[in-house]
mmCIF file of the N, C-alpha and C atoms, coordinates in Angstrom:
data_MODEL
# 
_entry.id   MODEL 
# 
loop_
_atom_site.group_PDB 
_atom_site.id 
_atom_site.type_symbol 
_atom_site.label_atom_id 
_atom_site.label_alt_id 
_atom_site.label_comp_id 
_atom_site.label_asym_id 
_atom_site.label_entity_id 
_atom_site.label_seq_id 
_atom_site.pdbx_PDB_ins_code 
_atom_site.Cartn_x 
_atom_site.Cartn_y 
_atom_site.Cartn_z 
_atom_site.occupancy 
_atom_site.B_iso_or_equiv 
_atom_site.pdbx_formal_charge 
_atom_site.auth_seq_id 
_atom_site.auth_comp_id 
_atom_site.auth_asym_id 
_atom_site.auth_atom_id 
_atom_site.pdbx_PDB_model_num 
ATOM 1   N N  . UNK A 1 1  ? 299.017 280.180 124.101 1.00 0.00 ? 1  UNK A N  1 
ATOM 2   C CA . UNK A 1 1  ? 299.294 280.601 125.523 1.00 0.00 ? 1  UNK A CA 1 
ATOM 3   C C  . UNK A 1 1  ? 298.996 279.626 126.514 1.00 0.00 ? 1  UNK A C  1 
ATOM 4   N N  . UNK A 1 2  ? 300.031 279.152 127.247 1.00 0.00 ? 2  UNK A N  1 
ATOM 5   C CA . UNK A 1 2  ? 299.807 278.109 128.237 1.00 0.00 ? 2  UNK A CA 1 
ATOM 6   C C  . UNK A 1 2  ? 299.268 278.714 129.517 1.00 0.00 ? 2  UNK A C  1 
ATOM 7   N N  . UNK A 1 3  ? 298.222 278.305 130.101 1.00 0.00 ? 3  UNK A N  1 
ATOM 8   C CA . UNK A 1 3  ? 297.542 278.798 131.332 1.00 0.00 ? 3  UNK A CA 1 
ATOM 9   C C  . UNK A 1 3  ? 298.385 278.138 132.528 1.00 0.00 ? 3  UNK A C  1 
ATOM 10  N N  . UNK A 1 4  ? 298.779 279.137 133.263 1.00 0.00 ? 4  UNK A N  1 
ATOM 11  C CA . UNK A 1 4  ? 299.628 278.721 134.531 1.00 0.00 ? 4  UNK A CA 1 
ATOM 12  C C  . UNK A 1 4  ? 298.952 277.670 135.270 1.00 0.00 ? 4  UNK A C  1 
ATOM 13  N N  . UNK A 1 5  ? 297.744 277.622 135.353 1.00 0.00 ? 5  UNK A N  1 
ATOM 14  C CA . UNK A 1 5  ? 297.039 276.738 136.244 1.00 0.00 ? 5  UNK A CA 1 
ATOM 15  C C  . UNK A 1 5  ? 296.296 275.597 135.517 1.00 0.00 ? 5  UNK A C  1 
ATOM 16  N N  . UNK A 1 6  ? 296.945 275.456 134.307 1.00 0.00 ? 6  UNK A N  1 
ATOM 17  C CA . UNK A 1 6  ? 296.487 274.259 133.305 1.00 0.00 ? 6  UNK A CA 1 
ATOM 18  C C  . UNK A 1 6  ? 296.379 272.914 134.026 1.00 0.00 ? 6  UNK A C  1 
ATOM 19  N N  . UNK A 1 7  ? 295.427 272.128 133.756 1.00 0.00 ? 7  UNK A N  1 
ATOM 20  C CA . UNK A 1 7  ? 295.385 270.839 134.279 1.00 0.00 ? 7  UNK A CA 1 
ATOM 21  C C  . UNK A 1 7  ? 295.392 269.828 133.071 1.00 0.00 ? 7  UNK A C  1 
ATOM 22  N N  . UNK A 1 8  ? 295.859 268.545 133.379 1.00 0.00 ? 8  UNK A N  1 
ATOM 23  C CA . UNK A 1 8  ? 295.636 267.668 132.420 1.00 0.00 ? 8  UNK A CA 1 
ATOM 24  C C  . UNK A 1 8  ? 294.162 267.167 132.135 1.00 0.00 ? 8  UNK A C  1 
ATOM 25  N N  . UNK A 1 9  ? 293.884 266.683 130.874 1.00 0.00 ? 9  UNK A N  1 
ATOM 26  C CA . UNK A 1 9  ? 292.512 266.403 130.686 1.00 0.00 ? 9  UNK A CA 1 
ATOM 27  C C  . UNK A 1 9  ? 292.054 265.064 131.459 1.00 0.00 ? 9  UNK A C  1 
ATOM 28  N N  . UNK A 1 10 ? 290.795 264.929 131.610 1.00 0.00 ? 10 UNK A N  1 
ATOM 29  C CA . UNK A 1 10 ? 290.280 263.846 132.366 1.00 0.00 ? 10 UNK A CA 1 
ATOM 30  C C  . UNK A 1 10 ? 290.654 262.576 131.783 1.00 0.00 ? 10 UNK A C  1 
ATOM 31  N N  . UNK A 1 11 ? 290.758 262.498 130.525 1.00 0.00 ? 11 UNK A N  1 
ATOM 32  C CA . UNK A 1 11 ? 291.269 261.094 129.825 1.00 0.00 ? 11 UNK A CA 1 
ATOM 33  C C  . UNK A 1 11 ? 292.518 260.787 130.065 1.00 0.00 ? 11 UNK A C  1 
ATOM 34  N N  . UNK A 1 12 ? 293.397 261.756 130.525 1.00 0.00 ? 12 UNK A N  1 
ATOM 35  C CA . UNK A 1 12 ? 294.746 261.527 130.910 1.00 0.00 ? 12 UNK A CA 1 
ATOM 36  C C  . UNK A 1 12 ? 294.860 261.363 132.332 1.00 0.00 ? 12 UNK A C  1 
ATOM 37  N N  . UNK A 1 13 ? 294.138 262.126 133.130 1.00 0.00 ? 13 UNK A N  1 
ATOM 38  C CA . UNK A 1 13 ? 294.134 261.955 134.681 1.00 0.00 ? 13 UNK A CA 1 
ATOM 39  C C  . UNK A 1 13 ? 293.591 260.555 135.008 1.00 0.00 ? 13 UNK A C  1 
ATOM 40  N N  . UNK A 1 14 ? 292.502 260.158 134.360 1.00 0.00 ? 14 UNK A N  1 
ATOM 41  C CA . UNK A 1 14 ? 291.879 258.857 134.697 1.00 0.00 ? 14 UNK A CA 1 
ATOM 42  C C  . UNK A 1 14 ? 291.801 258.100 133.417 1.00 0.00 ? 14 UNK A C  1 
ATOM 43  N N  . UNK A 1 15 ? 292.984 257.341 133.316 1.00 0.00 ? 15 UNK A N  1 
ATOM 44  C CA . UNK A 1 15 ? 293.281 256.573 132.000 1.00 0.00 ? 15 UNK A CA 1 
ATOM 45  C C  . UNK A 1 15 ? 292.022 255.481 131.917 1.00 0.00 ? 15 UNK A C  1 
ATOM 46  N N  . UNK A 1 16 ? 291.818 255.121 130.644 1.00 0.00 ? 16 UNK A N  1 
ATOM 47  C CA . UNK A 1 16 ? 290.688 254.128 130.300 1.00 0.00 ? 16 UNK A CA 1 
ATOM 48  C C  . UNK A 1 16 ? 289.368 254.366 130.937 1.00 0.00 ? 16 UNK A C  1 
ATOM 49  N N  . UNK A 1 17 ? 288.951 255.621 130.908 1.00 0.00 ? 17 UNK A N  1 
ATOM 50  C CA . UNK A 1 17 ? 287.551 255.911 131.270 1.00 0.00 ? 17 UNK A CA 1 
ATOM 51  C C  . UNK A 1 17 ? 286.930 256.643 130.027 1.00 0.00 ? 17 UNK A C  1 
ATOM 52  N N  . UNK A 1 18 ? 285.714 256.824 130.361 1.00 0.00 ? 18 UNK A N  1 
ATOM 53  C CA . UNK A 1 18 ? 284.958 257.701 129.402 1.00 0.00 ? 18 UNK A CA 1 
ATOM 54  C C  . UNK A 1 18 ? 284.070 258.719 130.145 1.00 0.00 ? 18 UNK A C  1 
ATOM 55  N N  . UNK A 1 19 ? 283.598 259.630 129.448 1.00 0.00 ? 19 UNK A N  1 
ATOM 56  C CA . UNK A 1 19 ? 282.747 260.708 130.289 1.00 0.00 ? 19 UNK A CA 1 
ATOM 57  C C  . UNK A 1 19 ? 281.483 260.030 130.930 1.00 0.00 ? 19 UNK A C  1 
ATOM 58  N N  . UNK A 1 20 ? 281.135 258.952 130.573 1.00 0.00 ? 20 UNK A N  1 
ATOM 59  C CA . UNK A 1 20 ? 279.936 258.155 131.274 1.00 0.00 ? 20 UNK A CA 1 
ATOM 60  C C  . UNK A 1 20 ? 280.278 257.341 132.399 1.00 0.00 ? 20 UNK A C  1 
ATOM 61  N N  . UNK A 1 21 ? 281.502 257.287 132.656 1.00 0.00 ? 21 UNK A N  1 
ATOM 62  C CA . UNK A 1 21 ? 282.007 256.379 133.635 1.00 0.00 ? 21 UNK A CA 1 
ATOM 63  C C  . UNK A 1 21 ? 281.393 256.788 135.004 1.00 0.00 ? 21 UNK A C  1 
ATOM 64  N N  . UNK A 1 22 ? 281.007 255.842 135.868 1.00 0.00 ? 22 UNK A N  1 
ATOM 65  C CA . UNK A 1 22 ? 280.462 256.009 137.153 1.00 0.00 ? 22 UNK A CA 1 
ATOM 66  C C  . UNK A 1 22 ? 281.225 256.634 138.161 1.00 0.00 ? 22 UNK A C  1 
ATOM 67  N N  . UNK A 1 23 ? 282.496 256.495 137.941 1.00 0.00 ? 23 UNK A N  1 
ATOM 68  C CA . UNK A 1 23 ? 283.441 257.025 138.877 1.00 0.00 ? 23 UNK A CA 1 
ATOM 69  C C  . UNK A 1 23 ? 283.417 258.668 138.985 1.00 0.00 ? 23 UNK A C  1 
ATOM 70  N N  . UNK A 1 24 ? 282.894 259.194 137.933 1.00 0.00 ? 24 UNK A N  1 
ATOM 71  C CA . UNK A 1 24 ? 282.808 260.687 138.113 1.00 0.00 ? 24 UNK A CA 1 
ATOM 72  C C  . UNK A 1 24 ? 281.715 261.226 138.981 1.00 0.00 ? 24 UNK A C  1 
ATOM 73  N N  . UNK A 1 25 ? 280.949 260.178 139.621 1.00 0.00 ? 25 UNK A N  1 
ATOM 74  C CA . UNK A 1 25 ? 279.960 260.453 140.436 1.00 0.00 ? 25 UNK A CA 1 
ATOM 75  C C  . UNK A 1 25 ? 280.294 260.057 141.898 1.00 0.00 ? 25 UNK A C  1 
ATOM 76  N N  . UNK A 1 26 ? 281.489 259.591 142.236 1.00 0.00 ? 26 UNK A N  1 
ATOM 77  C CA . UNK A 1 26 ? 281.850 259.184 143.555 1.00 0.00 ? 26 UNK A CA 1 
ATOM 78  C C  . UNK A 1 26 ? 283.423 259.270 143.770 1.00 0.00 ? 26 UNK A C  1 
ATOM 79  N N  . UNK A 1 27 ? 283.755 259.582 145.021 1.00 0.00 ? 27 UNK A N  1 
ATOM 80  C CA . UNK A 1 27 ? 285.126 259.553 145.427 1.00 0.00 ? 27 UNK A CA 1 
ATOM 81  C C  . UNK A 1 27 ? 285.966 260.643 144.928 1.00 0.00 ? 27 UNK A C  1 
ATOM 82  N N  . UNK A 1 28 ? 287.274 260.221 144.808 1.00 0.00 ? 28 UNK A N  1 
ATOM 83  C CA . UNK A 1 28 ? 288.344 261.317 144.381 1.00 0.00 ? 28 UNK A CA 1 
ATOM 84  C C  . UNK A 1 28 ? 288.098 261.743 142.999 1.00 0.00 ? 28 UNK A C  1 
ATOM 85  N N  . UNK A 1 29 ? 287.527 260.922 142.038 1.00 0.00 ? 29 UNK A N  1 
ATOM 86  C CA . UNK A 1 29 ? 287.403 261.396 140.749 1.00 0.00 ? 29 UNK A CA 1 
ATOM 87  C C  . UNK A 1 29 ? 286.236 262.333 140.652 1.00 0.00 ? 29 UNK A C  1 
ATOM 88  N N  . UNK A 1 30 ? 285.144 262.176 141.382 1.00 0.00 ? 30 UNK A N  1 
ATOM 89  C CA . UNK A 1 30 ? 284.050 263.190 141.461 1.00 0.00 ? 30 UNK A CA 1 
ATOM 90  C C  . UNK A 1 30 ? 284.673 264.611 142.057 1.00 0.00 ? 30 UNK A C  1 
ATOM 91  N N  . UNK A 1 31 ? 285.408 264.400 143.195 1.00 0.00 ? 31 UNK A N  1 
ATOM 92  C CA . UNK A 1 31 ? 286.054 265.628 143.678 1.00 0.00 ? 31 UNK A CA 1 
ATOM 93  C C  . UNK A 1 31 ? 286.741 266.345 142.647 1.00 0.00 ? 31 UNK A C  1 
ATOM 94  N N  . UNK A 1 32 ? 287.712 265.793 141.947 1.00 0.00 ? 32 UNK A N  1 
ATOM 95  C CA . UNK A 1 32 ? 288.543 266.146 140.882 1.00 0.00 ? 32 UNK A CA 1 
ATOM 96  C C  . UNK A 1 32 ? 287.661 266.818 139.767 1.00 0.00 ? 32 UNK A C  1 
ATOM 97  N N  . UNK A 1 33 ? 286.728 266.285 139.362 1.00 0.00 ? 33 UNK A N  1 
ATOM 98  C CA . UNK A 1 33 ? 285.723 266.760 138.333 1.00 0.00 ? 33 UNK A CA 1 
ATOM 99  C C  . UNK A 1 33 ? 285.122 268.099 138.766 1.00 0.00 ? 33 UNK A C  1 
ATOM 100 N N  . UNK A 1 34 ? 284.529 267.962 139.906 1.00 0.00 ? 34 UNK A N  1 
ATOM 101 C CA . UNK A 1 34 ? 283.754 269.075 140.471 1.00 0.00 ? 34 UNK A CA 1 
ATOM 102 C C  . UNK A 1 34 ? 284.519 270.276 140.983 1.00 0.00 ? 34 UNK A C  1 
ATOM 103 N N  . UNK A 1 35 ? 285.766 270.008 141.684 1.00 0.00 ? 35 UNK A N  1 
ATOM 104 C CA . UNK A 1 35 ? 286.486 271.014 142.353 1.00 0.00 ? 35 UNK A CA 1 
ATOM 105 C C  . UNK A 1 35 ? 287.746 271.446 141.570 1.00 0.00 ? 35 UNK A C  1 
ATOM 106 N N  . UNK A 1 36 ? 288.210 270.731 140.524 1.00 0.00 ? 36 UNK A N  1 
ATOM 107 C CA . UNK A 1 36 ? 289.323 271.118 139.779 1.00 0.00 ? 36 UNK A CA 1 
ATOM 108 C C  . UNK A 1 36 ? 288.971 271.303 138.392 1.00 0.00 ? 36 UNK A C  1 
ATOM 109 N N  . UNK A 1 37 ? 288.519 270.324 137.795 1.00 0.00 ? 37 UNK A N  1 
ATOM 110 C CA . UNK A 1 37 ? 288.223 270.450 136.300 1.00 0.00 ? 37 UNK A CA 1 
ATOM 111 C C  . UNK A 1 37 ? 287.165 271.559 135.966 1.00 0.00 ? 37 UNK A C  1 
ATOM 112 N N  . UNK A 1 38 ? 285.895 271.430 136.624 1.00 0.00 ? 38 UNK A N  1 
ATOM 113 C CA . UNK A 1 38 ? 284.959 272.452 136.390 1.00 0.00 ? 38 UNK A CA 1 
ATOM 114 C C  . UNK A 1 38 ? 285.361 273.915 136.602 1.00 0.00 ? 38 UNK A C  1 
ATOM 115 N N  . UNK A 1 39 ? 285.944 274.149 137.604 1.00 0.00 ? 39 UNK A N  1 
ATOM 116 C CA . UNK A 1 39 ? 286.424 275.521 137.995 1.00 0.00 ? 39 UNK A CA 1 
ATOM 117 C C  . UNK A 1 39 ? 287.445 275.948 136.999 1.00 0.00 ? 39 UNK A C  1 
ATOM 118 N N  . UNK A 1 40 ? 288.467 275.163 136.499 1.00 0.00 ? 40 UNK A N  1 
ATOM 119 C CA . UNK A 1 40 ? 289.385 275.443 135.539 1.00 0.00 ? 40 UNK A CA 1 
ATOM 120 C C  . UNK A 1 40 ? 288.894 275.850 134.281 1.00 0.00 ? 40 UNK A C  1 
ATOM 121 N N  . UNK A 1 41 ? 287.927 274.951 133.740 1.00 0.00 ? 41 UNK A N  1 
ATOM 122 C CA . UNK A 1 41 ? 287.219 275.247 132.643 1.00 0.00 ? 41 UNK A CA 1 
ATOM 123 C C  . UNK A 1 41 ? 286.388 276.442 132.602 1.00 0.00 ? 41 UNK A C  1 
ATOM 124 N N  . UNK A 1 42 ? 285.764 276.807 133.603 1.00 0.00 ? 42 UNK A N  1 
ATOM 125 C CA . UNK A 1 42 ? 284.819 277.997 133.784 1.00 0.00 ? 42 UNK A CA 1 
ATOM 126 C C  . UNK A 1 42 ? 285.687 279.211 133.870 1.00 0.00 ? 42 UNK A C  1 
ATOM 127 N N  . UNK A 1 43 ? 286.770 279.098 134.362 1.00 0.00 ? 43 UNK A N  1 
ATOM 128 C CA . UNK A 1 43 ? 287.674 280.309 134.618 1.00 0.00 ? 43 UNK A CA 1 
ATOM 129 C C  . UNK A 1 43 ? 288.567 280.656 133.388 1.00 0.00 ? 43 UNK A C  1 
ATOM 130 N N  . UNK A 1 44 ? 288.548 279.847 132.383 1.00 0.00 ? 44 UNK A N  1 
ATOM 131 C CA . UNK A 1 44 ? 289.505 280.262 131.185 1.00 0.00 ? 44 UNK A CA 1 
ATOM 132 C C  . UNK A 1 44 ? 288.571 280.662 130.127 1.00 0.00 ? 44 UNK A C  1 
ATOM 133 N N  . UNK A 1 45 ? 289.196 281.602 129.295 1.00 0.00 ? 45 UNK A N  1 
ATOM 134 C CA . UNK A 1 45 ? 288.392 282.315 128.152 1.00 0.00 ? 45 UNK A CA 1 
ATOM 135 C C  . UNK A 1 45 ? 288.278 281.261 127.040 1.00 0.00 ? 45 UNK A C  1 
ATOM 136 N N  . UNK A 1 46 ? 287.374 281.759 126.106 1.00 0.00 ? 46 UNK A N  1 
ATOM 137 C CA . UNK A 1 46 ? 287.065 280.859 124.928 1.00 0.00 ? 46 UNK A CA 1 
ATOM 138 C C  . UNK A 1 46 ? 288.396 280.723 124.137 1.00 0.00 ? 46 UNK A C  1 
ATOM 139 N N  . UNK A 1 47 ? 289.190 281.551 123.954 1.00 0.00 ? 47 UNK A N  1 
ATOM 140 C CA . UNK A 1 47 ? 290.490 281.514 123.273 1.00 0.00 ? 47 UNK A CA 1 
ATOM 141 C C  . UNK A 1 47 ? 291.384 280.421 124.058 1.00 0.00 ? 47 UNK A C  1 
ATOM 142 N N  . UNK A 1 48 ? 291.474 280.677 125.281 1.00 0.00 ? 48 UNK A N  1 
ATOM 143 C CA . UNK A 1 48 ? 292.380 279.578 126.210 1.00 0.00 ? 48 UNK A CA 1 
ATOM 144 C C  . UNK A 1 48 ? 291.657 278.180 125.960 1.00 0.00 ? 48 UNK A C  1 
ATOM 145 N N  . UNK A 1 49 ? 290.357 277.991 125.979 1.00 0.00 ? 49 UNK A N  1 
ATOM 146 C CA . UNK A 1 49 ? 289.718 276.916 125.801 1.00 0.00 ? 49 UNK A CA 1 
ATOM 147 C C  . UNK A 1 49 ? 290.118 276.164 124.374 1.00 0.00 ? 49 UNK A C  1 
ATOM 148 N N  . UNK A 1 50 ? 290.018 276.988 123.403 1.00 0.00 ? 50 UNK A N  1 
ATOM 149 C CA . UNK A 1 50 ? 290.533 276.623 121.982 1.00 0.00 ? 50 UNK A CA 1 
ATOM 150 C C  . UNK A 1 50 ? 291.833 276.114 121.879 1.00 0.00 ? 50 UNK A C  1 
ATOM 151 N N  . UNK A 1 51 ? 292.751 276.791 122.539 1.00 0.00 ? 51 UNK A N  1 
ATOM 152 C CA . UNK A 1 51 ? 294.206 276.607 122.674 1.00 0.00 ? 51 UNK A CA 1 
ATOM 153 C C  . UNK A 1 51 ? 294.378 275.269 123.450 1.00 0.00 ? 51 UNK A C  1 
ATOM 154 N N  . UNK A 1 52 ? 293.722 275.124 124.522 1.00 0.00 ? 52 UNK A N  1 
ATOM 155 C CA . UNK A 1 52 ? 293.731 273.957 125.346 1.00 0.00 ? 52 UNK A CA 1 
ATOM 156 C C  . UNK A 1 52 ? 293.380 272.634 124.506 1.00 0.00 ? 52 UNK A C  1 
ATOM 157 N N  . UNK A 1 53 ? 292.265 272.702 123.806 1.00 0.00 ? 53 UNK A N  1 
ATOM 158 C CA . UNK A 1 53 ? 291.856 271.557 122.882 1.00 0.00 ? 53 UNK A CA 1 
ATOM 159 C C  . UNK A 1 53 ? 292.732 271.196 121.904 1.00 0.00 ? 53 UNK A C  1 
ATOM 160 N N  . UNK A 1 54 ? 293.420 272.277 121.252 1.00 0.00 ? 54 UNK A N  1 
ATOM 161 C CA . UNK A 1 54 ? 294.460 272.044 120.442 1.00 0.00 ? 54 UNK A CA 1 
ATOM 162 C C  . UNK A 1 54 ? 295.747 271.252 120.876 1.00 0.00 ? 54 UNK A C  1 
ATOM 163 N N  . UNK A 1 55 ? 296.053 271.573 122.185 1.00 0.00 ? 55 UNK A N  1 
ATOM 164 C CA . UNK A 1 55 ? 297.150 270.898 122.968 1.00 0.00 ? 55 UNK A CA 1 
ATOM 165 C C  . UNK A 1 55 ? 296.768 269.508 123.331 1.00 0.00 ? 55 UNK A C  1 
ATOM 166 N N  . UNK A 1 56 ? 295.371 269.350 123.698 1.00 0.00 ? 56 UNK A N  1 
ATOM 167 C CA . UNK A 1 56 ? 294.892 268.163 124.323 1.00 0.00 ? 56 UNK A CA 1 
ATOM 168 C C  . UNK A 1 56 ? 293.730 267.689 123.511 1.00 0.00 ? 56 UNK A C  1 
ATOM 169 N N  . UNK A 1 57 ? 293.875 267.319 122.260 1.00 0.00 ? 57 UNK A N  1 
ATOM 170 C CA . UNK A 1 57 ? 292.606 266.878 121.602 1.00 0.00 ? 57 UNK A CA 1 
ATOM 171 C C  . UNK A 1 57 ? 291.911 265.783 122.333 1.00 0.00 ? 57 UNK A C  1 
ATOM 172 N N  . UNK A 1 58 ? 290.596 265.912 122.374 1.00 0.00 ? 58 UNK A N  1 
ATOM 173 C CA . UNK A 1 58 ? 289.817 264.687 122.918 1.00 0.00 ? 58 UNK A CA 1 
ATOM 174 C C  . UNK A 1 58 ? 289.925 263.455 122.095 1.00 0.00 ? 58 UNK A C  1 
ATOM 175 N N  . UNK A 1 59 ? 290.076 262.310 122.723 1.00 0.00 ? 59 UNK A N  1 
ATOM 176 C CA . UNK A 1 59 ? 290.487 261.052 122.045 1.00 0.00 ? 59 UNK A CA 1 
ATOM 177 C C  . UNK A 1 59 ? 289.155 260.564 121.033 1.00 0.00 ? 59 UNK A C  1 
ATOM 178 N N  . UNK A 1 60 ? 288.198 261.052 121.284 1.00 0.00 ? 60 UNK A N  1 
ATOM 179 C CA . UNK A 1 60 ? 286.831 260.667 120.412 1.00 0.00 ? 60 UNK A CA 1 
ATOM 180 C C  . UNK A 1 60 ? 285.802 261.685 120.504 1.00 0.00 ? 60 UNK A C  1 
ATOM 181 N N  . UNK A 1 61 ? 284.826 261.423 119.790 1.00 0.00 ? 61 UNK A N  1 
ATOM 182 C CA . UNK A 1 61 ? 283.558 262.416 119.851 1.00 0.00 ? 61 UNK A CA 1 
ATOM 183 C C  . UNK A 1 61 ? 282.898 262.330 121.079 1.00 0.00 ? 61 UNK A C  1 
ATOM 184 N N  . UNK A 1 62 ? 282.765 261.242 121.782 1.00 0.00 ? 62 UNK A N  1 
ATOM 185 C CA . UNK A 1 62 ? 282.018 261.323 122.976 1.00 0.00 ? 62 UNK A CA 1 
ATOM 186 C C  . UNK A 1 62 ? 282.753 262.269 124.019 1.00 0.00 ? 62 UNK A C  1 
ATOM 187 N N  . UNK A 1 63 ? 284.059 262.134 124.138 1.00 0.00 ? 63 UNK A N  1 
ATOM 188 C CA . UNK A 1 63 ? 284.665 263.021 125.070 1.00 0.00 ? 63 UNK A CA 1 
ATOM 189 C C  . UNK A 1 63 ? 284.455 264.525 124.560 1.00 0.00 ? 63 UNK A C  1 
ATOM 190 N N  . UNK A 1 64 ? 284.537 264.959 123.231 1.00 0.00 ? 64 UNK A N  1 
ATOM 191 C CA . UNK A 1 64 ? 284.477 266.070 122.785 1.00 0.00 ? 64 UNK A CA 1 
ATOM 192 C C  . UNK A 1 64 ? 282.919 266.671 123.073 1.00 0.00 ? 64 UNK A C  1 
ATOM 193 N N  . UNK A 1 65 ? 282.107 265.896 122.975 1.00 0.00 ? 65 UNK A N  1 
ATOM 194 C CA . UNK A 1 65 ? 280.627 266.117 123.252 1.00 0.00 ? 65 UNK A CA 1 
ATOM 195 C C  . UNK A 1 65 ? 280.449 266.644 124.698 1.00 0.00 ? 65 UNK A C  1 
ATOM 196 N N  . UNK A 1 66 ? 281.078 265.751 125.633 1.00 0.00 ? 66 UNK A N  1 
ATOM 197 C CA . UNK A 1 66 ? 280.957 266.085 127.109 1.00 0.00 ? 66 UNK A CA 1 
ATOM 198 C C  . UNK A 1 66 ? 281.655 267.272 127.458 1.00 0.00 ? 66 UNK A C  1 
ATOM 199 N N  . UNK A 1 67 ? 282.836 267.448 126.853 1.00 0.00 ? 67 UNK A N  1 
ATOM 200 C CA . UNK A 1 67 ? 283.689 268.688 127.152 1.00 0.00 ? 67 UNK A CA 1 
ATOM 201 C C  . UNK A 1 67 ? 282.990 270.118 126.735 1.00 0.00 ? 67 UNK A C  1 
ATOM 202 N N  . UNK A 1 68 ? 282.332 269.924 125.635 1.00 0.00 ? 68 UNK A N  1 
ATOM 203 C CA . UNK A 1 68 ? 281.879 271.193 125.068 1.00 0.00 ? 68 UNK A CA 1 
ATOM 204 C C  . UNK A 1 68 ? 280.294 271.353 125.289 1.00 0.00 ? 68 UNK A C  1 
ATOM 205 N N  . UNK A 1 69 ? 279.703 270.367 125.743 1.00 0.00 ? 69 UNK A N  1 
ATOM 206 C CA . UNK A 1 69 ? 278.197 270.378 125.814 1.00 0.00 ? 69 UNK A CA 1 
ATOM 207 C C  . UNK A 1 69 ? 277.718 270.225 127.328 1.00 0.00 ? 69 UNK A C  1 
ATOM 208 N N  . UNK A 1 70 ? 278.078 268.893 127.923 1.00 0.00 ? 70 UNK A N  1 
ATOM 209 C CA . UNK A 1 70 ? 277.608 268.741 129.045 1.00 0.00 ? 70 UNK A CA 1 
ATOM 210 C C  . UNK A 1 70 ? 278.537 269.057 130.331 1.00 0.00 ? 70 UNK A C  1 
ATOM 211 N N  . UNK A 1 71 ? 279.712 269.186 130.260 1.00 0.00 ? 71 UNK A N  1 
ATOM 212 C CA . UNK A 1 71 ? 280.595 269.614 131.144 1.00 0.00 ? 71 UNK A CA 1 
ATOM 213 C C  . UNK A 1 71 ? 281.089 270.993 131.123 1.00 0.00 ? 71 UNK A C  1 
ATOM 214 N N  . UNK A 1 72 ? 280.266 271.895 130.711 1.00 0.00 ? 72 UNK A N  1 
ATOM 215 C CA . UNK A 1 72 ? 280.746 273.241 130.618 1.00 0.00 ? 72 UNK A CA 1 
ATOM 216 C C  . UNK A 1 72 ? 280.170 274.100 131.718 1.00 0.00 ? 72 UNK A C  1 
# 
């Protein structure tokens, strides 16, 4: 099921970045992370999260770790 308010993942929104990038703590990327990505992830169910990750698989284990552990 596609969520009507689905957003693209951070590695697509901000190309050539990783989850430890300093830009996540400043400017428009910080705003996007805090005000768009975090609320989106918080508001979807576990089933929707699993579907999202199937459609948008993290590019590596660092991204997966941040998505599922630190950025929840």
